[in-house]
N, C-alpha and C positions, 0 to 999 in steps of 0.2 A: 071242844076239847074232850077226849074220851075219858071215862072214869079211870081206866088203868093209867093213862098218861097223867091225869091230875094227881092220882095217888102216888105215882112214881116221883113226880117233882116235889110234892109236899113232904113225902116220907124221906126223900133223899136229903132235903134241907133239915128235917127233924133229926136225921141221923147224927148230925154233928152240932146241932144247936145246943147251947148252954155249956159246952166244953170250953176249957181255957188252955192257953199255951203254957208249957212248963218253963220255957225260956224265950229269950228274945233273939231273933235272927241276927247274924253278923251283918253290920252295915257294909254294903259293897263300896269298894273304892271306885274312883272315876276311871273310865276306860280311855284309851287314846283316841284322838279325833283326827288322826293324820291320814284319812282316806284320800286317795288320789282322785282327780277329776275323772269321771267316767266318760270316755269318748272312744271313737274308733270302732272297728269290727271285732269279730270273735278273736280273743287273744288271752294269753295267760299273763297276769299282772302281779305286782308286788303284793305280798301278804301283809297288809297293814291293819286290817280289821282285828278286833279283839273282843273278848267277853270277860267279865269278872264273875267268878263263881261264888254263890252263897249257899251254904248247906243249911237246910231247915232243921232245927232241933226237934227232937221227939216231943210230942205234946198230946194231941188228941188221941183217944182210943175209941174204936167203934164198938158198939154192943156185940157185934158178931162179925165173922169174916166169911168170904166166899172165894172159891177157886175159879180160875178161868173156865174150866169145864162145867162147873156148877152153873155159872151165869149163863153160858150158852145152852145148857141142857134145859134149864127151867125158864127160858125167855118167855115173856108174857105177850109178845107180839109176833107177827109173822110177816116176812117178806114174801110176796107172791111173785112167781115168774111173770114177766111183763107180757100182757096180752091186751087186746082192745077192750076186754071186759074188766081186767084188774087195774089197768092204767089208761083210761080213755083220754086223759089229758097229757100223757107222757110223750116223749120223743118217739116217733115211729122208726127212726134209723133207716127207713127205706129210701131216703133221699141222699144218703151218703154217697159221695162221688166214687166212681170206680177206682180212682187213685188213692182213696182213703183206706186205712186198715179195716179189714172186715170184722163186723160185730158178730160174735158167736153165741152170746147169751146175755140176757138182761132181766133185771128184777125191778118191780115197783116197790120202792123202799119207804116212801111216805106219801100219803094221800091227804086231801083237804080235811077229811073227818078225823084225822089224827093230829092235825096241826094244833100247836099250843095257843093259848089266848093271846100271846104277843105277836103272832103271825105265823107264816109258813116256815117249815124246817128248810134250811138252806145248807146243803152239804158243803163243807170247807176243806176237808182232808180225808185221806184214806190210807190204810196201811194193812199189810198182811204179815203174819209171822208164824213160825212153827213152834209148837209146844206139846211136849209129851206125845209125839208121834202124830199129831194132827196139825192142820193149818187153820188159823183163825184170821178173822177179818174185823177191823175196827173202822168206823166212819165217825168223823167229828161232825156232829149235827147241832151246832149251838142254837139255843133258844134264848137269845140275849146273854146267856152264860154258856160256858164251855161244857159240853156233854158228849160222851162217846156212845155209839151203838156197837155192841159186840155180838158176833155170831161165829159158828164154825163156817168154814168156806163152803158155800152151797154148791151143788151140782146143777148143771144146766137142766131146766125144766122142773126142778124140785124146789118146794118152798123152804124157807130157812127161819128157824126160831131165833129171835133176837131180844136183847135186853139193853137198857140204857145204864150208863155209869156216869154220875156227876163228877166233874173235876173241880176240886176246891183248894183254896189257899190253906196254909197250915192252921189257921184259926177257924176253919170250917166255912168261911165266906165263899160264895161262888165266884168264879173267875169271869170277869167281863172280857171276853176274848176278842182280840183283833188279829186277823191273819187266819189262824185255824188249821194250818198244815200239821200233820202228825207223822211220826215214824216210830218204829219199835226196834231197839237194839238189845238183843237178849230178852230180858224181862222188863227193861226200862222203856217207858213210853215218853216220847218227846212231843211237846206242844209248842208250835210257833205262835208267838204273840208280839209281833212288831220288834221292839228292842229287847224283848225277853224270850228266852228259850227255857221252858218249864219242864221239869222231869218228874215222872210218877213211876211207881213200882207196881206192875201187874200182879205181883205176888201178894200185894197188900190191898185187897179190895174189901171195903167195909160193907156189911149187909144189914138190912132191916126188912125182913119178909122179902118182897120182890123188888126192893129198891137197893141200889148200890152206889158207892162213891169211892173216890181215891183222893188222898191228900198229896199236895205238892211236897216233894222231898228236897229238890234242889232247884235253883234258878240261875241261869247264866244271863247276864245283863250287858248290853252294848249301848254305846252312845249313837250307834247307827241303826237304821231300820233294816236289819238284815233278814228277819225271819217272817216269811209268809207261807212258804211251802217247804216241806221236808221230805227226805227219803233216806233210807239206810242202805248203803251198798255192802252187801254181805260178803262180797269177794274182797274188796279193798278195806273192809272194816272202817268205813268212813261215813259220817253223817253229812248229808248234802243239803245245803240251805239256799233258797232264793228269796227275793223280795218281789212284790207285785210290779210296781213301777208304771206310771202312766206317761209322764212327760220325758223322762230320761230314756234315751235310746240305747244305752249300754249298761246292762244289769250285771251285778256280780253274782257268781255262783261260788259259794264258799264250801270247802271240804274240811271237816273236823275229825281228827283221830279219835277213835272210841276204844277205851280200855276193855279188858276181858270182863269187868264187872258191869259193863253197859254204859258207864258214865263217860263223859269226855275225858281224854287223857289230860291230866292236870299236873304239870310240873310245879305250878304255883297257882294262886288264885286268879291271875291274869292269863288267859289262854288265847292263842292265836290259831287260825286255821292253817292247815298244812299246805293248802293250795287255794288260789283264787283265780277263777276263769271269768272272763267277761263275755257277754252275749248281747247282740243287738236286739234280742227279743224283749218285748215289753208286755205288761199286763199278764204276768205269769201266775197261773192258778195251781200248778202242780208240777212235780219233778220226779223222774225215775232215773236211777243211775245203776250201772252194772259194769265194773271193770273198765271205767273210762268212757263208756258210751252213756249218753243221756237222752231222755225225751222230756220235752216241756209241754204242758198244756197251758193254753192262754185264753183270755177273754177277748182277743182281737176280733174285730168285725162283730156283726150281730149274732154269728153262729159259733164263733170260737175256732181256734186252730191248734194243731199239734206241730211241734218242731222236733226233729231228730238230728243229733250230731254226735261228735266225739270231741273230748276236751283237747285233743292234740290237733284238731282240724282248724285251718284258717279260712275255710270256705263257709259261706252262709249255710245255716241249718236247712235241711229238707223240710218243706212245709206241707201240711195236709189239712184240708177243710173238713168241717163237721156240720151236723144239723143244728145242734144246740151246744151251749158252752160246756166243755168238760171242766170238772172241778176236782182237783186232786188226781194223783197217779200212784199206782202200786203194782208190784209184780203178782200175777195170778199163777203163772207157770213159766216154764223155760221159754215158751214162745208167745205167751199172752200177757197183756196188761189189763188192769181194771181201773175204771174211773166212775164218776157220777155226773148226772146233769142236774141243774138247779131248777126248782119250780118258780112260778110267778115271774117268768120272763117271757118276752115276746120275740118270736123268731122274725127273720127277714121277711117272711110272708105274712106277718101279722098274727100268727097263731099264738095264743097264750098257753104256756105250759103250766099245768097246775099240780103235777106230781113230780117228785124227785125220783130219778132212775139210777140204778147201779148197772153198769154194762161192762162186758168183757170183750176185748178185741185183740186182733193180731198185732204183735209188737212191730212197729215200723222200723 
């Protein structure tokens, strides 16, 4: 574990240690459990899922604050463009089939010498968002607890300065994250956590030297395991959510209306999605959506697959094979998407991947 990594983790925890909540969170009511049986092919179904909103009261105060641009400018680590020298154990991408979308750029984002004491960094989610005339990128890289890595969108062939931001509960305790998908709507960052959808404000980053953290502001809770992967459709102004799913062959994709303040549109504390679409795709690790079109990344097979479709289509999604498992999806540009590969996995050929990679590819 590197010195900067150890300092980042311990200082981020110290940033909120010893503080107390000023009030108690509202106890959430029970959500409905009337979900229909998931069966059949791609289809639009009844919107029966729901979440219950809890607003976190103000409590902790950070010693100092930081802006998005400040965090990106003074990042204490660097992502290097992927080469055989910088990422000898990363995916080569040279075995991607001709039918697969073309990879146009890649970065080595975590290597073994940067791994925390608890194990390797495993990317779980990715999102891009515009702010103050620039485009930024965040990757959820949990180390047993939820943590983001933030940077300005790098250019192909150029290194990128990055910094980590711890995601914490209102009392300063780290979040033991399950799922890990992320999305940004305006300045609100959403974190998928199984039955929970947690919300943070990117305008409220706490700082302590080169360590950063954000506190949960709201949480939406469901009795169903709805939230593994997330995306924000900027055209439709909808938050799109999927769940992983191993044995069920018909997965729900739920679409949630987002208000101008970045939070879910909430006529009451119980909120329902505006649309639910079912897909036969399982083991979903990422989703991207744009005006009704969507792409899913999955962990199917030992190398992973991508599926592309439209919410109005009744045909099976188009499938694309990959070299390594893609984890998370986000928009890079009008014609490109971005995803990550996970380390410490073994490919179909028996090669062990020891580095995590960020890669940009043509939108299928």
